[in-house]
Structure formats: structure tokens, C-alpha cells
PDBQT receptor file of N, H, CA, C and O in Angstrom, charges set to zero:
ATOM      1  N   UNK A   1      45.786 117.862  94.236  1.00  0.00    +0.000 N 
ATOM      2  CA  UNK A   1      46.386 118.026  95.556  1.00  0.00    +0.000 C 
ATOM      3  C   UNK A   1      48.191 118.683  95.650  1.00  0.00    +0.000 C 
ATOM      4  O   UNK A   1      48.923 118.990  96.591  1.00  0.00    +0.000 OA
ATOM      5  N   UNK A   2      48.358 118.670  94.064  1.00  0.00    +0.000 N 
ATOM      6  H   UNK A   2      47.763 118.420  93.300  1.00  0.00    +0.000 HD
ATOM      7  CA  UNK A   2      49.644 119.501  94.232  1.00  0.00    +0.000 C 
ATOM      8  C   UNK A   2      49.416 120.947  94.395  1.00  0.00    +0.000 C 
ATOM      9  O   UNK A   2      50.462 121.559  94.612  1.00  0.00    +0.000 OA
ATOM     10  N   UNK A   3      48.406 121.632  94.355  1.00  0.00    +0.000 N 
ATOM     11  H   UNK A   3      47.557 121.134  94.179  1.00  0.00    +0.000 HD
ATOM     12  CA  UNK A   3      48.492 123.326  94.699  1.00  0.00    +0.000 C 
ATOM     13  C   UNK A   3      48.471 123.198  95.903  1.00  0.00    +0.000 C 
ATOM     14  O   UNK A   3      49.353 123.856  96.455  1.00  0.00    +0.000 OA
ATOM     15  N   UNK A   4      47.434 122.263  96.981  1.00  0.00    +0.000 N 
ATOM     16  H   UNK A   4      46.717 121.728  96.533  1.00  0.00    +0.000 HD
ATOM     17  CA  UNK A   4      47.235 122.051  98.488  1.00  0.00    +0.000 C 
ATOM     18  C   UNK A   4      48.803 122.156  98.960  1.00  0.00    +0.000 C 
ATOM     19  O   UNK A   4      49.249 122.953  99.786  1.00  0.00    +0.000 OA
ATOM     20  N   UNK A   5      49.493 121.207  98.271  1.00  0.00    +0.000 N 
ATOM     21  H   UNK A   5      49.131 120.559  97.601  1.00  0.00    +0.000 HD
ATOM     22  CA  UNK A   5      51.077 120.741  98.713  1.00  0.00    +0.000 C 
ATOM     23  C   UNK A   5      51.867 122.363  98.430  1.00  0.00    +0.000 C 
ATOM     24  O   UNK A   5      52.496 122.967  99.298  1.00  0.00    +0.000 OA
ATOM     25  N   UNK A   6      51.648 122.841  97.029  1.00  0.00    +0.000 N 
ATOM     26  H   UNK A   6      51.137 122.350  96.323  1.00  0.00    +0.000 HD
ATOM     27  CA  UNK A   6      52.440 123.908  96.785  1.00  0.00    +0.000 C 
ATOM     28  C   UNK A   6      52.215 125.037  97.766  1.00  0.00    +0.000 C 
ATOM     29  O   UNK A   6      53.101 125.502  98.483  1.00  0.00    +0.000 OA
ATOM     30  N   UNK A   7      51.271 125.337  97.745  1.00  0.00    +0.000 N 
ATOM     31  H   UNK A   7      50.551 124.959  97.163  1.00  0.00    +0.000 HD
ATOM     32  CA  UNK A   7      50.316 126.415  99.079  1.00  0.00    +0.000 C 
ATOM     33  C   UNK A   7      50.916 126.137 100.241  1.00  0.00    +0.000 C 
ATOM     34  O   UNK A   7      51.334 127.051 100.951  1.00  0.00    +0.000 OA
ATOM     35  N   UNK A   8      50.993 125.310 100.462  1.00  0.00    +0.000 N 
ATOM     36  H   UNK A   8      50.653 124.568  99.885  1.00  0.00    +0.000 HD
ATOM     37  CA  UNK A   8      51.233 124.878 102.174  1.00  0.00    +0.000 C 
ATOM     38  C   UNK A   8      52.631 124.718 102.306  1.00  0.00    +0.000 C 
ATOM     39  O   UNK A   8      52.918 124.810 103.499  1.00  0.00    +0.000 OA
ATOM     40  N   UNK A   9      53.569 124.529 101.643  1.00  0.00    +0.000 N 
ATOM     41  H   UNK A   9      53.336 124.454 100.673  1.00  0.00    +0.000 HD
ATOM     42  CA  UNK A   9      55.027 124.767 101.601  1.00  0.00    +0.000 C 
ATOM     43  C   UNK A   9      55.320 125.903 101.513  1.00  0.00    +0.000 C 
ATOM     44  O   UNK A   9      55.853 126.425 102.493  1.00  0.00    +0.000 OA
ATOM     45  N   UNK A  10      55.116 126.567 100.499  1.00  0.00    +0.000 N 
ATOM     46  H   UNK A  10      54.684 126.143  99.704  1.00  0.00    +0.000 HD
ATOM     47  CA  UNK A  10      55.416 128.148 100.709  1.00  0.00    +0.000 C 
ATOM     48  C   UNK A  10      54.633 129.112 102.089  1.00  0.00    +0.000 C 
ATOM     49  O   UNK A  10      54.979 130.254 102.391  1.00  0.00    +0.000 OA
ATOM     50  N   UNK A  11      53.614 128.376 102.725  1.00  0.00    +0.000 N 
ATOM     51  H   UNK A  11      53.333 127.448 102.479  1.00  0.00    +0.000 HD
ATOM     52  CA  UNK A  11      52.923 129.131 103.764  1.00  0.00    +0.000 C 
ATOM     53  C   UNK A  11      53.874 128.835 105.057  1.00  0.00    +0.000 C 
ATOM     54  O   UNK A  11      54.086 129.461 106.096  1.00  0.00    +0.000 OA
ATOM     55  N   UNK A  12      54.320 127.684 104.564  1.00  0.00    +0.000 N 
ATOM     56  H   UNK A  12      54.148 127.176 103.721  1.00  0.00    +0.000 HD
ATOM     57  CA  UNK A  12      55.506 126.888 105.955  1.00  0.00    +0.000 C 
ATOM     58  C   UNK A  12      57.228 127.817 105.807  1.00  0.00    +0.000 C 
ATOM     59  O   UNK A  12      58.051 128.068 106.688  1.00  0.00    +0.000 OA
ATOM     60  N   UNK A  13      57.241 128.072 104.581  1.00  0.00    +0.000 N 
ATOM     61  H   UNK A  13      56.573 127.868 103.866  1.00  0.00    +0.000 HD
ATOM     62  CA  UNK A  13      58.367 129.018 104.603  1.00  0.00    +0.000 C 
ATOM     63  C   UNK A  13      58.025 130.436 104.807  1.00  0.00    +0.000 C 
ATOM     64  O   UNK A  13      58.821 131.194 105.361  1.00  0.00    +0.000 OA
ATOM     65  N   UNK A  14      56.694 130.885 104.316  1.00  0.00    +0.000 N 
ATOM     66  H   UNK A  14      56.048 130.269 103.866  1.00  0.00    +0.000 HD
ATOM     67  CA  UNK A  14      56.676 132.159 104.864  1.00  0.00    +0.000 C 
ATOM     68  C   UNK A  14      56.654 132.383 106.428  1.00  0.00    +0.000 C 
ATOM     69  O   UNK A  14      57.022 133.415 106.989  1.00  0.00    +0.000 OA
ATOM     70  N   UNK A  15      56.163 131.247 107.038  1.00  0.00    +0.000 N 
ATOM     71  H   UNK A  15      55.865 130.408 106.582  1.00  0.00    +0.000 HD
ATOM     72  CA  UNK A  15      55.803 131.518 108.513  1.00  0.00    +0.000 C 
ATOM     73  C   UNK A  15      57.265 131.365 109.368  1.00  0.00    +0.000 C 
ATOM     74  O   UNK A  15      57.569 131.919 110.424  1.00  0.00    +0.000 OA
ATOM     75  N   UNK A  16      58.051 130.434 108.556  1.00  0.00    +0.000 N 
ATOM     76  H   UNK A  16      57.803 129.984 107.698  1.00  0.00    +0.000 HD
ATOM     77  CA  UNK A  16      59.531 130.620 109.409  1.00  0.00    +0.000 C 
ATOM     78  C   UNK A  16      60.182 131.802 109.261  1.00  0.00    +0.000 C 
ATOM     79  O   UNK A  16      60.736 132.426 110.167  1.00  0.00    +0.000 OA
ATOM     80  N   UNK A  17      60.095 132.187 107.816  1.00  0.00    +0.000 N 
ATOM     81  H   UNK A  17      59.645 131.680 107.081  1.00  0.00    +0.000 HD
ATOM     82  CA  UNK A  17      60.550 133.248 107.728  1.00  0.00    +0.000 C 
ATOM     83  C   UNK A  17      60.146 134.889 108.540  1.00  0.00    +0.000 C 
ATOM     84  O   UNK A  17      60.977 135.786 108.672  1.00  0.00    +0.000 OA
ATOM     85  N   UNK A  18      58.932 134.957 108.928  1.00  0.00    +0.000 N 
ATOM     86  H   UNK A  18      58.257 134.227 108.820  1.00  0.00    +0.000 HD
ATOM     87  CA  UNK A  18      58.269 135.517 109.851  1.00  0.00    +0.000 C 
ATOM     88  C   UNK A  18      58.816 135.330 110.911  1.00  0.00    +0.000 C 
ATOM     89  O   UNK A  18      59.387 136.351 111.293  1.00  0.00    +0.000 OA
ATOM     90  N   UNK A  19      58.962 134.070 111.916  1.00  0.00    +0.000 N 
ATOM     91  H   UNK A  19      58.498 133.241 111.606  1.00  0.00    +0.000 HD
ATOM     92  CA  UNK A  19      59.639 134.312 112.835  1.00  0.00    +0.000 C 
ATOM     93  C   UNK A  19      61.075 134.466 113.258  1.00  0.00    +0.000 C 
ATOM     94  O   UNK A  19      61.508 134.936 114.311  1.00  0.00    +0.000 OA
ATOM     95  N   UNK A  20      61.854 133.878 112.018  1.00  0.00    +0.000 N 
ATOM     96  H   UNK A  20      61.502 133.496 111.164  1.00  0.00    +0.000 HD
ATOM     97  CA  UNK A  20      63.063 135.018 112.166  1.00  0.00    +0.000 C 
ATOM     98  C   UNK A  20      63.160 136.371 112.345  1.00  0.00    +0.000 C 
ATOM     99  O   UNK A  20      64.003 137.052 112.930  1.00  0.00    +0.000 OA
ATOM    100  N   UNK A  21      62.135 136.659 111.732  1.00  0.00    +0.000 N 
ATOM    101  H   UNK A  21      61.450 136.106 111.258  1.00  0.00    +0.000 HD
ATOM    102  CA  UNK A  21      62.193 138.515 111.375  1.00  0.00    +0.000 C 
ATOM    103  C   UNK A  21      61.788 138.638 112.493  1.00  0.00    +0.000 C 
ATOM    104  O   UNK A  21      62.564 139.506 112.894  1.00  0.00    +0.000 OA
ATOM    105  N   UNK A  22      60.871 138.327 113.664  1.00  0.00    +0.000 N 
ATOM    106  H   UNK A  22      60.241 137.622 113.339  1.00  0.00    +0.000 HD
ATOM    107  CA  UNK A  22      60.490 138.813 114.748  1.00  0.00    +0.000 C 
ATOM    108  C   UNK A  22      61.485 138.448 115.744  1.00  0.00    +0.000 C 
ATOM    109  O   UNK A  22      61.447 139.177 116.735  1.00  0.00    +0.000 OA
ATOM    110  N   UNK A  23      62.391 137.503 115.769  1.00  0.00    +0.000 N 
ATOM    111  H   UNK A  23      62.421 136.911 114.964  1.00  0.00    +0.000 HD
ATOM    112  CA  UNK A  23      63.212 137.173 116.445  1.00  0.00    +0.000 C 
ATOM    113  C   UNK A  23      64.229 138.148 116.278  1.00  0.00    +0.000 C 
ATOM    114  O   UNK A  23      64.558 138.648 117.354  1.00  0.00    +0.000 OA
ATOM    115  N   UNK A  24      64.827 138.577 115.308  1.00  0.00    +0.000 N 
ATOM    116  H   UNK A  24      64.560 138.170 114.435  1.00  0.00    +0.000 HD
ATOM    117  CA  UNK A  24      65.900 139.395 114.598  1.00  0.00    +0.000 C 
ATOM    118  C   UNK A  24      65.669 140.809 115.399  1.00  0.00    +0.000 C 
ATOM    119  O   UNK A  24      66.581 141.383 115.995  1.00  0.00    +0.000 OA
ATOM    120  N   UNK A  25      64.149 141.349 115.321  1.00  0.00    +0.000 N 
ATOM    121  H   UNK A  25      63.408 140.883 114.837  1.00  0.00    +0.000 HD
ATOM    122  CA  UNK A  25      63.699 142.645 116.104  1.00  0.00    +0.000 C 
ATOM    123  C   UNK A  25      63.060 142.306 117.489  1.00  0.00    +0.000 C 
ATOM    124  O   UNK A  25      62.194 143.009 118.009  1.00  0.00    +0.000 OA
ATOM    125  N   UNK A  26      63.632 141.017 118.108  1.00  0.00    +0.000 N 
ATOM    126  H   UNK A  26      64.335 140.446 117.685  1.00  0.00    +0.000 HD
ATOM    127  CA  UNK A  26      63.501 141.325 119.660  1.00  0.00    +0.000 C 
ATOM    128  C   UNK A  26      61.991 141.453 119.518  1.00  0.00    +0.000 C 
ATOM    129  O   UNK A  26      61.633 142.010 120.555  1.00  0.00    +0.000 OA
ATOM    130  N   UNK A  27      61.138 141.264 118.909  1.00  0.00    +0.000 N 
ATOM    131  H   UNK A  27      61.429 140.812 118.066  1.00  0.00    +0.000 HD
ATOM    132  CA  UNK A  27      59.421 140.849 119.295  1.00  0.00    +0.000 C 
ATOM    133  C   UNK A  27      58.890 139.643 119.547  1.00  0.00    +0.000 C 
ATOM    134  O   UNK A  27      58.282 139.004 118.688  1.00  0.00    +0.000 OA
ATOM    135  N   UNK A  28      59.062 139.276 120.644  1.00  0.00    +0.000 N 
ATOM    136  H   UNK A  28      59.556 139.796 121.342  1.00  0.00    +0.000 HD
ATOM    137  CA  UNK A  28      59.099 138.195 121.362  1.00  0.00    +0.000 C 
ATOM    138  C   UNK A  28      56.876 137.724 121.406  1.00  0.00    +0.000 C 
ATOM    139  O   UNK A  28      56.312 136.657 121.649  1.00  0.00    +0.000 OA
ATOM    140  N   UNK A  29      56.406 138.865 121.111  1.00  0.00    +0.000 N 
ATOM    141  H   UNK A  29      56.865 139.732 120.913  1.00  0.00    +0.000 HD
ATOM    142  CA  UNK A  29      55.029 138.715 120.765  1.00  0.00    +0.000 C 
ATOM    143  C   UNK A  29      54.840 138.141 119.701  1.00  0.00    +0.000 C 
ATOM    144  O   UNK A  29      54.325 137.023 119.713  1.00  0.00    +0.000 OA
ATOM    145  N   UNK A  30      55.201 138.746 118.525  1.00  0.00    +0.000 N 
ATOM    146  H   UNK A  30      55.620 139.655 118.515  1.00  0.00    +0.000 HD
ATOM    147  CA  UNK A  30      55.167 138.123 117.264  1.00  0.00    +0.000 C 
ATOM    148  C   UNK A  30      55.812 137.292 116.992  1.00  0.00    +0.000 C 
ATOM    149  O   UNK A  30      55.430 136.575 116.067  1.00  0.00    +0.000 OA
ATOM    150  N   UNK A  31      56.756 137.070 117.486  1.00  0.00    +0.000 N 
ATOM    151  H   UNK A  31      57.066 137.652 118.238  1.00  0.00    +0.000 HD
ATOM    152  CA  UNK A  31      57.827 135.404 117.117  1.00  0.00    +0.000 C 
ATOM    153  C   UNK A  31      56.785 134.599 117.654  1.00  0.00    +0.000 C 
ATOM    154  O   UNK A  31      56.512 133.753 116.803  1.00  0.00    +0.000 OA
ATOM    155  N   UNK A  32      56.036 134.455 118.718  1.00  0.00    +0.000 N 
ATOM    156  H   UNK A  32      56.257 135.143 119.409  1.00  0.00    +0.000 HD
ATOM    157  CA  UNK A  32      54.920 133.981 119.754  1.00  0.00    +0.000 C 
ATOM    158  C   UNK A  32      53.879 133.615 118.722  1.00  0.00    +0.000 C 
ATOM    159  O   UNK A  32      53.592 132.418 118.726  1.00  0.00    +0.000 OA
ATOM    160  N   UNK A  33      53.339 134.257 117.968  1.00  0.00    +0.000 N 
ATOM    161  H   UNK A  33      53.573 135.229 117.965  1.00  0.00    +0.000 HD
ATOM    162  CA  UNK A  33      52.329 134.408 117.093  1.00  0.00    +0.000 C 
ATOM    163  C   UNK A  33      52.566 133.653 115.957  1.00  0.00    +0.000 C 
ATOM    164  O   UNK A  33      51.757 132.841 115.506  1.00  0.00    +0.000 OA
ATOM    165  N   UNK A  34      53.845 133.941 115.396  1.00  0.00    +0.000 N 
ATOM    166  H   UNK A  34      54.502 134.601 115.762  1.00  0.00    +0.000 HD
ATOM    167  CA  UNK A  34      54.328 133.252 114.054  1.00  0.00    +0.000 C 
ATOM    168  C   UNK A  34      54.705 131.784 114.254  1.00  0.00    +0.000 C 
ATOM    169  O   UNK A  34      54.759 131.046 113.270  1.00  0.00    +0.000 OA
ATOM    170  N   UNK A  35      54.998 131.273 115.626  1.00  0.00    +0.000 N 
ATOM    171  H   UNK A  35      54.954 131.872 116.425  1.00  0.00    +0.000 HD
ATOM    172  CA  UNK A  35      55.391 130.091 115.924  1.00  0.00    +0.000 C 
ATOM    173  C   UNK A  35      54.569 129.542 115.750  1.00  0.00    +0.000 C 
ATOM    174  O   UNK A  35      54.730 128.607 114.965  1.00  0.00    +0.000 OA
ATOM    175  N   UNK A  36      52.767 129.798 116.515  1.00  0.00    +0.000 N 
ATOM    176  H   UNK A  36      52.636 130.557 117.153  1.00  0.00    +0.000 HD
ATOM    177  CA  UNK A  36      52.079 129.235 116.838  1.00  0.00    +0.000 C 
ATOM    178  C   UNK A  36      51.175 129.215 115.341  1.00  0.00    +0.000 C 
ATOM    179  O   UNK A  36      50.356 128.297 115.283  1.00  0.00    +0.000 OA
ATOM    180  N   UNK A  37      51.219 129.806 114.565  1.00  0.00    +0.000 N 
ATOM    181  H   UNK A  37      51.884 130.551 114.612  1.00  0.00    +0.000 HD
ATOM    182  CA  UNK A  37      50.754 129.824 112.849  1.00  0.00    +0.000 C 
ATOM    183  C   UNK A  37      51.887 128.444 112.845  1.00  0.00    +0.000 C 
ATOM    184  O   UNK A  37      51.338 127.347 112.949  1.00  0.00    +0.000 OA
ATOM    185  N   UNK A  38      53.453 128.448 112.730  1.00  0.00    +0.000 N 
ATOM    186  H   UNK A  38      53.899 129.339 112.645  1.00  0.00    +0.000 HD
ATOM    187  CA  UNK A  38      54.022 127.668 111.962  1.00  0.00    +0.000 C 
ATOM    188  C   UNK A  38      53.180 126.141 112.577  1.00  0.00    +0.000 C 
ATOM    189  O   UNK A  38      52.628 125.221 111.972  1.00  0.00    +0.000 OA
ATOM    190  N   UNK A  39      53.385 126.394 113.934  1.00  0.00    +0.000 N 
ATOM    191  H   UNK A  39      53.833 127.141 114.425  1.00  0.00    +0.000 HD
ATOM    192  CA  UNK A  39      52.794 124.611 114.412  1.00  0.00    +0.000 C 
ATOM    193  C   UNK A  39      51.581 124.251 113.576  1.00  0.00    +0.000 C 
ATOM    194  O   UNK A  39      51.463 123.198 112.948  1.00  0.00    +0.000 OA
ATOM    195  N   UNK A  40      50.488 125.460 113.645  1.00  0.00    +0.000 N 
ATOM    196  H   UNK A  40      50.584 126.315 114.154  1.00  0.00    +0.000 HD
ATOM    197  CA  UNK A  40      49.887 125.152 113.034  1.00  0.00    +0.000 C 
ATOM    198  C   UNK A  40      49.903 124.221 111.381  1.00  0.00    +0.000 C 
ATOM    199  O   UNK A  40      49.375 123.125 111.197  1.00  0.00    +0.000 OA
ATOM    200  N   UNK A  41      50.473 124.837 110.609  1.00  0.00    +0.000 N 
ATOM    201  H   UNK A  41      50.902 125.727 110.759  1.00  0.00    +0.000 HD
ATOM    202  CA  UNK A  41      50.956 124.519 109.462  1.00  0.00    +0.000 C 
ATOM    203  C   UNK A  41      51.427 123.349 109.486  1.00  0.00    +0.000 C 
ATOM    204  O   UNK A  41      50.968 122.602 108.621  1.00  0.00    +0.000 OA
ATOM    205  N   UNK A  42      52.467 122.766 110.430  1.00  0.00    +0.000 N 
ATOM    206  H   UNK A  42      52.840 123.373 111.133  1.00  0.00    +0.000 HD
ATOM    207  CA  UNK A  42      53.062 122.049 110.358  1.00  0.00    +0.000 C 
ATOM    208  C   UNK A  42      52.208 120.284 111.184  1.00  0.00    +0.000 C 
ATOM    209  O   UNK A  42      52.664 119.141 111.239  1.00  0.00    +0.000 OA
ATOM    210  N   UNK A  43      50.997 120.817 111.634  1.00  0.00    +0.000 N 
ATOM    211  H   UNK A  43      50.626 121.745 111.590  1.00  0.00    +0.000 HD
ATOM    212  CA  UNK A  43      50.425 120.016 111.772  1.00  0.00    +0.000 C 
ATOM    213  C   UNK A  43      49.349 119.292 110.729  1.00  0.00    +0.000 C 
ATOM    214  O   UNK A  43      49.128 118.114 110.450  1.00  0.00    +0.000 OA
ATOM    215  N   UNK A  44      48.782 120.564 110.286  1.00  0.00    +0.000 N 
ATOM    216  H   UNK A  44      48.961 121.521 110.513  1.00  0.00    +0.000 HD
ATOM    217  CA  UNK A  44      48.113 120.270 108.948  1.00  0.00    +0.000 C 
ATOM    218  C   UNK A  44      48.783 119.648 107.823  1.00  0.00    +0.000 C 
ATOM    219  O   UNK A  44      48.255 118.914 106.987  1.00  0.00    +0.000 OA
ATOM    220  N   UNK A  45      50.095 120.040 107.885  1.00  0.00    +0.000 N 
ATOM    221  H   UNK A  45      50.524 120.636 108.564  1.00  0.00    +0.000 HD
ATOM    222  CA  UNK A  45      51.095 118.626 106.690  1.00  0.00    +0.000 C 
ATOM    223  C   UNK A  45      51.001 117.659 107.112  1.00  0.00    +0.000 C 
ATOM    224  O   UNK A  45      50.535 116.804 106.360  1.00  0.00    +0.000 OA
ATOM    225  N   UNK A  46      51.373 117.247 108.500  1.00  0.00    +0.000 N 
ATOM    226  H   UNK A  46      51.752 117.942 109.111  1.00  0.00    +0.000 HD
ATOM    227  CA  UNK A  46      51.450 116.005 109.100  1.00  0.00    +0.000 C 
ATOM    228  C   UNK A  46      49.970 115.410 108.653  1.00  0.00    +0.000 C 
ATOM    229  O   UNK A  46      49.878 114.226 108.328  1.00  0.00    +0.000 OA
ATOM    230  N   UNK A  47      48.833 116.272 108.651  1.00  0.00    +0.000 N 
ATOM    231  H   UNK A  47      48.907 117.234 108.914  1.00  0.00    +0.000 HD
ATOM    232  CA  UNK A  47      47.808 114.981 108.749  1.00  0.00    +0.000 C 
ATOM    233  C   UNK A  47      47.484 114.859 107.599  1.00  0.00    +0.000 C 
ATOM    234  O   UNK A  47      46.598 114.029 107.392  1.00  0.00    +0.000 OA
ATOM    235  N   UNK A  48      48.098 115.681 106.297  1.00  0.00    +0.000 N 
ATOM    236  H   UNK A  48      48.817 116.355 106.465  1.00  0.00    +0.000 HD
ATOM    237  CA  UNK A  48      48.073 115.391 105.196  1.00  0.00    +0.000 C 
ATOM    238  C   UNK A  48      48.952 114.466 104.518  1.00  0.00    +0.000 C 
ATOM    239  O   UNK A  48      48.772 113.890 103.445  1.00  0.00    +0.000 OA
ATOM    240  N   UNK A  49      50.113 114.405 105.460  1.00  0.00    +0.000 N 
ATOM    241  H   UNK A  49      50.259 114.873 106.332  1.00  0.00    +0.000 HD
ATOM    242  CA  UNK A  49      51.417 113.214 104.727  1.00  0.00    +0.000 C 
ATOM    243  C   UNK A  49      52.208 114.375 103.973  1.00  0.00    +0.000 C 
ATOM    244  O   UNK A  49      52.845 113.998 102.989  1.00  0.00    +0.000 OA
ATOM    245  N   UNK A  50      52.255 115.554 104.248  1.00  0.00    +0.000 N 
ATOM    246  H   UNK A  50      51.737 115.860 105.047  1.00  0.00    +0.000 HD
ATOM    247  CA  UNK A  50      53.202 116.463 103.381  1.00  0.00    +0.000 C 
ATOM    248  C   UNK A  50      54.772 116.606 104.468  1.00  0.00    +0.000 C 
ATOM    249  O   UNK A  50      54.811 116.949 105.650  1.00  0.00    +0.000 OA
ATOM    250  N   UNK A  51      55.936 116.209 103.564  1.00  0.00    +0.000 N 
ATOM    251  H   UNK A  51      55.905 115.930 102.604  1.00  0.00    +0.000 HD
ATOM    252  CA  UNK A  51      56.838 116.496 104.497  1.00  0.00    +0.000 C 
ATOM    253  C   UNK A  51      57.556 117.877 104.033  1.00  0.00    +0.000 C 
ATOM    254  O   UNK A  51      57.949 118.247 102.926  1.00  0.00    +0.000 OA
ATOM    255  N   UNK A  52      57.574 118.488 105.296  1.00  0.00    +0.000 N 
ATOM    256  H   UNK A  52      57.255 118.188 106.195  1.00  0.00    +0.000 HD
ATOM    257  CA  UNK A  52      58.166 119.822 105.428  1.00  0.00    +0.000 C 
ATOM    258  C   UNK A  52      59.513 119.913 106.175  1.00  0.00    +0.000 C 
ATOM    259  O   UNK A  52      60.083 121.003 106.142  1.00  0.00    +0.000 OA
ATOM    260  N   UNK A  53      59.929 119.175 106.660  1.00  0.00    +0.000 N 
ATOM    261  H   UNK A  53      59.466 118.289 106.687  1.00  0.00    +0.000 HD
ATOM    262  CA  UNK A  53      61.071 119.248 107.296  1.00  0.00    +0.000 C 
ATOM    263  C   UNK A  53      60.863 119.469 108.662  1.00  0.00    +0.000 C 
ATOM    264  O   UNK A  53      59.796 119.659 109.245  1.00  0.00    +0.000 OA
ATOM    265  N   UNK A  54      62.435 119.406 109.279  1.00  0.00    +0.000 N 
ATOM    266  H   UNK A  54      63.302 119.252 108.805  1.00  0.00    +0.000 HD
ATOM    267  CA  UNK A  54      62.250 119.565 110.949  1.00  0.00    +0.000 C 
ATOM    268  C   UNK A  54      62.013 120.936 111.316  1.00  0.00    +0.000 C 
ATOM    269  O   UNK A  54      62.641 121.819 110.732  1.00  0.00    +0.000 OA
ATOM    270  N   UNK A  55      61.276 121.186 112.110  1.00  0.00    +0.000 N 
ATOM    271  H   UNK A  55      60.765 120.469 112.584  1.00  0.00    +0.000 HD
ATOM    272  CA  UNK A  55      61.071 122.603 112.863  1.00  0.00    +0.000 C 
ATOM    273  C   UNK A  55      62.515 123.124 113.235  1.00  0.00    +0.000 C 
ATOM    274  O   UNK A  55      63.381 122.402 113.728  1.00  0.00    +0.000 OA
ATOM    275  N   UNK A  56      62.665 124.414 112.952  1.00  0.00    +0.000 N 
ATOM    276  H   UNK A  56      61.961 125.001 112.552  1.00  0.00    +0.000 HD
ATOM    277  CA  UNK A  56      63.466 125.477 113.179  1.00  0.00    +0.000 C 
ATOM    278  C   UNK A  56      64.030 125.472 114.540  1.00  0.00    +0.000 C 
ATOM    279  O   UNK A  56      63.310 125.045 115.442  1.00  0.00    +0.000 OA
ATOM    280  N   UNK A  57      65.336 125.928 114.840  1.00  0.00    +0.000 N 
ATOM    281  H   UNK A  57      65.920 126.275 114.106  1.00  0.00    +0.000 HD
ATOM    282  CA  UNK A  57      65.558 126.374 116.288  1.00  0.00    +0.000 C 
ATOM    283  C   UNK A  57      65.065 128.414 116.239  1.00  0.00    +0.000 C 
ATOM    284  O   UNK A  57      65.360 129.297 115.435  1.00  0.00    +0.000 OA
ATOM    285  N   UNK A  58      64.225 128.418 117.528  1.00  0.00    +0.000 N 
ATOM    286  H   UNK A  58      63.985 127.701 118.182  1.00  0.00    +0.000 HD
ATOM    287  CA  UNK A  58      64.457 129.809 117.591  1.00  0.00    +0.000 C 
ATOM    288  C   UNK A  58      63.204 129.976 118.171  1.00  0.00    +0.000 C 
ATOM    289  O   UNK A  58      62.812 131.101 118.481  1.00  0.00    +0.000 OA
TER     290      UNK A  58
């Protein structure tokens, strides 16, 4: 389970960074795509009891 958790946390961090980059570049489509990916990762984490912190604004 540790490998799953580690991988999930890395993917959440990468998705958060991707959202920030897209917002900085004013690419709303990419930001929306990455936000959807992030929402799916957060849902998956919640289903498996993996704490990932509060969603970031943006």
C-alpha cells in the first residue's frame, strides 16, 4: 500500500503544479483539464483513506 500512497501523493502534487502553470499561462482549457484530473485524484485518495490536504484555490 505504501507504493500506492506514494504514487498517489506524487500525482496530486504534479496535478497541483500543472494547474498553477496553466493559470499562470492564462490557459483556461488546460487549467480545467488539470483541475478535473486533480479532482479525480482527490476522490481516489478519499476512497482509500489517503490524506492529501485541502484543495488549493485557483
